[in-house]
N, C-alpha and C positions, 0 to 999 in steps of 0.2 A: 400413455407415454411412459417409456422405460427410463427411469432416472438412475439406474445403476451405472457405475463406471465400466468401461470396456476392459477387456483383458489387457490391452496395451497400457491403459491408464493405471490399472492395478499393478501391472509389472513395473511401471515407472515409479509408483509409490513404494513398492517393495524394495526397489533398488536404492531409493533415497533413504528409506527406513533402515536398511542395513548399513548405509554409510553413516547415518547418525549414531547408530548403536556402536559402531566400530571406532569412528574417528571424531565424534562430536558429542560426547556425553556431557552431562551437566557441569562437571568440574572443568572440563575443557572450555565450555562456553563461558563460565565465570572468569577464567583467566583471559580469554579473548576480549571480553568486555572491559577489562582493566588495562589492556595493552594500548600502546599509542595509536595503532591503526584502528582498533575497535572491531575487527573481524579477521577471518582467516584468509590470507591470500592463497594458501594451498587449497582450501575448500573451494574458493572461487574458480581456480583452475580445474578442479575436479568437476564442478558443475558444467564447465565448458566441455569437458570430455564426455560427460553424460548426455550432452545435447540440451541441457536445461536452459542455457542462456540464449539459444536460438529457437526455443520452442514455439513462440507465437509469430515467427516471421516466415514469409514465403521461402520456398526452397531456392529460388533464384538468387536470394540474398543471403544464403548460407544458413537458413533456418529449417525448421521441420514442418511448417505449415499447420501448427497446432491451433486448437480452438480455445474459447474461453473456459470450457470445462477442463481442458488439458492444463491450463494455468491454474484452475481451481485445485486440481489434483496435486500439483506441486506445492501450492501455497498452504494447503492443509498440512502437509508434512513440514513446511517451514514453521508453522505454528507449533506443531507437536515437538519439534526439535529446538524451538526458540532460536532459530538461525539468525545470525547478525549480519550476514552479507547483504549488500544493497540490491537485492533481486527486484524488489518492488520499484525502486527508483529508476534503476537502469533498464531492466528488461521490460517491465509492464508499462510504466508511465512514459519514460522518455523514448524507449524503443518503440512503444506503440504509437507515439506521436510521429516519430520519423516514418514508421511503416505506413501510416494513414495519410500523412500530409506533406512529407518532404518531397523535393524534386528527386527524380530518379538518380541523378548524379550523387546526391547526398546519401540516398539509400545504399547505393553501390559502395560508397566510401565508408559508411559508418556501421550499417547493420552487420556485415560480416565480422567486423572488429568486435562488436558487442558479443556476437555469438561465440567468438573465439576467446572471450575473456580478456581482451586487450584494451577495452575502452569502457569507462564508467561515466554515467551522466546523472544529473540531478535536475529536478523541475523546480524553478524559482517563479512561482505564480501567485504567491500570497503576500499580502502586506499587512502590517500591524493594525492599521486603522480599518481594514476591510474585513477582519475576522475570517469568516468562511466564504466570503463573496469573491469569486474570481473576476468579476467585472470591476471591482474596486482597484484600479491601477493608477497610482500617482507617479510611478517611475516614467520618465520621458525618453522618447526617441526622436532625435533631431537630425536632419540631413547634415552631413559635413560640408565644409566649404566648397569642395569640388563636386558635390552632388553625387558621388559614387558610393557612398557608404553612410553609416549612421553613427551617432554619438549617444550613448545611453547614460542616464543619470538617475539616481534614486536609491531606494532601499527595498530589499526583499527579506521577509521574516520566515524563520523556522523552515529553512530549506533542508529537507531530509537528506542525509548522506552527502551533504555538500563537501565536507573535508576531503573525501576520497574521489571527488568527481574530476574527470578530465575536461568535461564540458558542462555547461548549463544550458537548459532551454528556458529562456527568460522572457516574460511578458513585459512590454513597455508601451506607453501611449504616445501617439504622434498627433492625435486630434481628439476633440470632444472633452467633456467633463470627466471627473475622476470616476464616476459610476456609470458612464455610458457603455452600452454593449459594443458599439462601433468605436473604431479608432485604436484598437489594441492589436499589436503585432507580436509575433513570437520570433525570438532571435536565438541563434546558436552562438554561444559565447565561450571562448576558451577559459579554462580555469585559471590560467596565468596571464590573462589579458591585462594590459596596463590600465590602472585606474580602478581595478576591482580588488577589494579587500574582504576578507572573511573574519567574522567573529565566531569561532567554533566553540561548541560545548557538547557535553554528553546529555542524552535524554534519560528520562527516568527508567526506561526499560532496557538500558544498556547500549542503545545505538548512538549515532552521532548526527548532529545537525549544525546549522550555522545561519547567522544573519549576514546578508550580503550588502555591501556599500559600493555603489557605482558612482564614480566621478569622471564623467566625460570618457566613458569606455568606448574605444573604436570598434566597429563591427562592419565587415564587408557587406556589400549589397546582396551577394548570393547566400548570405547566412540567414536570410529571412525564411522561416518555415511557413508554408501555406501562403494565402493571399495577404498582402499588407493591409493592416487595419481591420481585418476580418478573422482574427485568430481565436476569438472567444469560443465559438462552437467546437473547434477541434481540441481546445484545451479542456472544455467541459466533458467532451467525450472521453478523453484520456483519463481524466480524474474519475469519471464514472467507472471506467475499467479498473482503475486503481482501487476504488471502493469495493468493487466485486472481489478483487484479490484479497483485500483486507478482511472481507466477510469470510472467505475461505480460510484465511489464517486464524481468525477467531474460532472457527469451527474446529480446527486442529487443536487449539489450546483447550477449548471446552471438552473435547474428547479426552485429551490427556489428563485434565483435572478430574474428570469423572473416574477414569481408571485409577489414578493415584488415590483418590478419596475412598473408592470402594475397597482397594487393597488395604488401606489403613483401617477401615472399619472391620475388616475381616481378621486383622492381626492385633489391634490394640485392645488390651483387656482392662476392665474396670469392675470392681466388686466380684472378681473371680470369673468373669465371663467376657467374651468379646463384645465390644460395644455395638457391632453390627447386628446383634440379636435384639437390640432395643427397637421397639416398633416406631417410636418417634423419629429415630434416625433413619430407619428404613423408608419412612414417608418422605423425608427430606431428600434422600438419595433418589427416590423415584421421581420426584419433581425435577431434580437435576438432569436425569436421563430424558425426561420429556422435553425439557428446554433444549437439550442437545439435539434431539431429533427434529424439533421445529427449527433450530438453527441450521441444520443441514438442508432442510427444505428451502429456507430463505436464501441460503448460499447458492444453491442450485439455480434458483430463479435469477439471482444477481448475475451469475456466470453466463447464463443463457441469454439474458437481456442486455448485457453490457455493450455488445457490439451492434445493437440495433440502430437502424437508420432514422427512426422516428424519435427525435429528441424528447418530446413530451412523455411518450410512453416509456422510454428508457429511463428518464429521470424519476418518474413515478415508481417504477420497479426497483431501481437502485436505492432510492430514499426509503421505500418501505422495508427493504432488506436491512439497510444500515440502522434504521430506527429500531426494528425488532431485535436484531442481533446485539445492538448496543445494550439494551435492557436485559435480554436473556443472558448474555455473557457476564454482565455485572452480577446477576443473581447467582449464577453458577460459581463465579469467583468468590463471592462473599460466603456462600455455603461451604465451599471447599476449605477456605481459610478457617471458618468457625468450627467445622467438623474435625479439623486437624488440631484444634485447641491452640495453645500458646505457640507451638512449633510452626503453626501455619504462616507466621510472619517473619521467621528467622531467615537470614540471608543464605544459610547453608542448605535450605530446602527449596526445591524448585517451585513449590506451590505459590509462594509469595511472588516469585519472578513471573510466573504465568499471569497472576492477577495484575501485576504492574503492566504487563504487555497488553492485556485486555483493556485496561484503562486508557493506555496510549492509543490503541486502535479506535476506541470509542471517540476520542478527541480529534483524531486525524481526519481531515477533509469534512469535518462537520460532525458534531456529537448527535446523540439520539434525539434530543429535543429539536435541534436544527432540522434534521431530516424528517422528523414527524411533522413539523410545520410545513416543510416543503411538500411532503406527501399530501397533507391536508389542502394546501393551496392548489395542487394539481387536480385533486378531486373536485374542488369547487369550480375551477376553470372548466373542467370537462363537463360538469353538470350544467353550468351556464351556457356552454357552447351547444349542448344537446337540447336545451330547453327550446320550445317552440316560440 
């Protein structure tokens, strides 16, 4: 099998790479992270012009019909450039959910607006007590007095890119216990809906997130995404696709860290000679490049398996990739910081920012230990199922 990117994918990366070099250098990124919005509205409009915001959607809804590998090609550059815009939340997670599960009328209304850069969304699927378990839903959905809509109450935690979202895709329970797989529905909720309040905060890597508080928030009946009380599988699939995108972002960061570290070793002098001539440092650099190549392989597996229709096989592949990349990226980040010496942790150098983002990626949607356990459980279930 040929794992090389196509000419079109390479051209897409090169276009984005030129944009980053011209309009999104590290100092520009630092100023955007400190701004009230937290990202560049001009860059978001530029992504729309380049077709990036409609990349994974069918052409009939204003998209380009791209694949998971196309998204991987974009997210790799998102990582290299440390881009702050809500591409993962809006395009990959929420846009993917709408593409795969929404009624046609909602697709026609929302997907073209996402592709045009006029609409941003955020996924509110996690709660504090549930940690990484999507089935742990205590937020409630109750039919209103007329039986024509719903009333939502509860709290959602660490909703990525929530402060800039026009809509939320929010999970709530109308039946069953807090950890049951059944009884969960997914709702499209306006960001300015009455009874909805946000507690916003910056993340460690420069992005934005918020905790949501819902007090009897009204939602129309046609705002339910997918089948009522059976939303967990479509949420899990969207999160798996989001994890695959994060794996590609981590790949971009690892690649950038290796390049920056190698350049530093070639120029930094100690005892009258460049430190890159020291054999011990050469060995560490070689280990970093091996980790990067293995990260690329795992990111490709995640990108190709994320859209699979077999949930067990998809989850196993995604968890394997997330677990490996989490550990490999941590290794590369630590080595890069150490090989840069004291300057590896200063705010004025991008190395420390790359390492912070890798740490956030590892913690998002389940850290390496969580996914290693999930991968192990999947292998055990498969072995028991195959046993005579």
